[in-house]
C-alpha positions as CSV (number, residue, x, y, z in Angstrom):
1,M,0.4,-5.7,-13.9
2,R,-1.0,-2.4,-12.0
3,E,-4.2,-3.5,-11.8
4,F,-3.2,-6.5,-9.8
5,I,-1.2,-4.6,-7.3
6,K,-4.1,-2.2,-6.7
7,R,-6.5,-5.2,-6.0
8,L,-4.0,-6.3,-3.1
9,P,-4.6,-5.3,0.3
10,T,-2.5,-2.5,1.5
11,E,0.0,-4.6,3.5
12,D,0.6,-7.2,0.8
13,R,1.3,-4.3,-1.7
14,K,4.2,-3.0,0.7
15,V,5.4,-6.1,0.9
16,L,5.6,-7.1,-2.7
17,G,6.7,-3.5,-3.7
18,S,9.5,-4.3,-1.3
19,D,10.7,-7.0,-3.1
20,I,10.5,-5.5,-6.6
21,L,12.7,-2.8,-5.2
22,A,15.3,-5.2,-3.6
23,A,15.2,-7.0,-7.1
24,Q,16.0,-3.6,-8.7
25,W,18.5,-2.4,-6.5
26,K,20.4,-5.7,-6.0
27,W,19.9,-6.8,-9.6
28,P,21.1,-9.8,-10.2
29,V,19.3,-11.3,-7.5
30,G,19.1,-15.0,-6.8
31,M,17.2,-17.3,-4.8
32,P,15.2,-17.2,-2.5
33,L,14.0,-13.6,-3.8
34,C,14.3,-14.3,-7.7
35,R,14.5,-17.5,-9.5
36,P,15.0,-17.9,-13.2
37,M,12.6,-19.2,-15.6
38,G,14.4,-19.6,-18.8
39,A,15.0,-17.8,-21.9
40,R,15.6,-14.3,-19.8
41,L,12.4,-14.7,-17.7
42,Y,12.7,-14.4,-14.0
43,E,10.3,-14.8,-11.0
44,I,10.4,-12.6,-7.8
45,R,8.8,-14.7,-5.0
46,T,6.9,-13.2,-2.3
47,A,5.0,-14.4,0.7
48,L,2.4,-11.7,1.6
49,P,1.1,-11.2,5.1
50,S,-2.5,-12.6,4.1
51,R,-0.7,-15.7,3.9
52,R,-1.0,-16.3,0.2
53,I,2.2,-16.3,-2.2
54,A,3.0,-13.8,-5.2
55,R,4.8,-14.2,-8.2
56,T,6.1,-11.4,-10.3
57,L,7.2,-12.4,-13.8
58,L,10.0,-10.1,-15.5
59,I,12.7,-9.6,-17.8
60,Y,16.0,-7.8,-17.6
61,W,15.8,-5.8,-20.8
62,Q,18.2,-2.8,-21.8
63,K,19.4,-2.5,-18.4
64,Q,16.0,-2.1,-16.7
65,L,13.8,-4.4,-15.0
66,V,10.3,-5.0,-16.9
67,A,7.3,-6.5,-14.8
68,L,5.6,-8.5,-17.2
69,H,2.7,-10.5,-15.2
70,A,1.9,-10.7,-11.4
71,F,-0.6,-13.3,-10.0
72,I,-1.2,-15.2,-6.8
73,K,0.1,-18.7,-6.9
74,K,-2.3,-21.5,-6.0
75,T,-0.4,-24.6,-7.2
76,K,3.1,-25.8,-6.7
77,T,3.6,-25.2,-10.4
78,T,3.8,-22.0,-12.2
79,P,0.4,-22.0,-14.1
80,E,1.0,-22.4,-17.9
81,A,-1.3,-19.7,-18.6
82,D,0.7,-17.5,-16.6
83,L,3.9,-18.2,-18.4
84,K,2.3,-17.9,-21.4
85,L,1.1,-14.5,-20.9
86,A,4.4,-13.3,-19.5
87,R,6.6,-14.8,-22.6
88,K,3.8,-13.1,-25.1
89,R,4.3,-9.6,-23.2
90,Q,8.2,-10.4,-23.4
91,K,8.3,-11.0,-27.1
92,E,6.4,-7.7,-27.6
93,I,8.7,-5.5,-25.6
94,E,11.9,-7.5,-27.2
95,H,10.6,-6.8,-30.7
96,E,9.5,-3.3,-29.9
97,K,12.4,-1.6,-28.9
98,E,14.5,-3.3,-31.2
């Protein structure tokens, strides 16, 4: 997640960070910023200045937002590989902290 953000241009990083911060301070947040993906997984939807779309997949766990995965969205649907990776990390966190 951190490496993905570091690779973004400065302006894109600022906007992505701002959306994540808005979700933290205003949780629970609904559309258009945040969309539930099922099974306690949420998606922050960010329109970047570089005219791309970023998605950050996260969970609300033990009164904290935990970012699991972020990517540039290139298709209408969320790629299965990205969802699978986020769900794998979700399981690791939920089982680790129980």
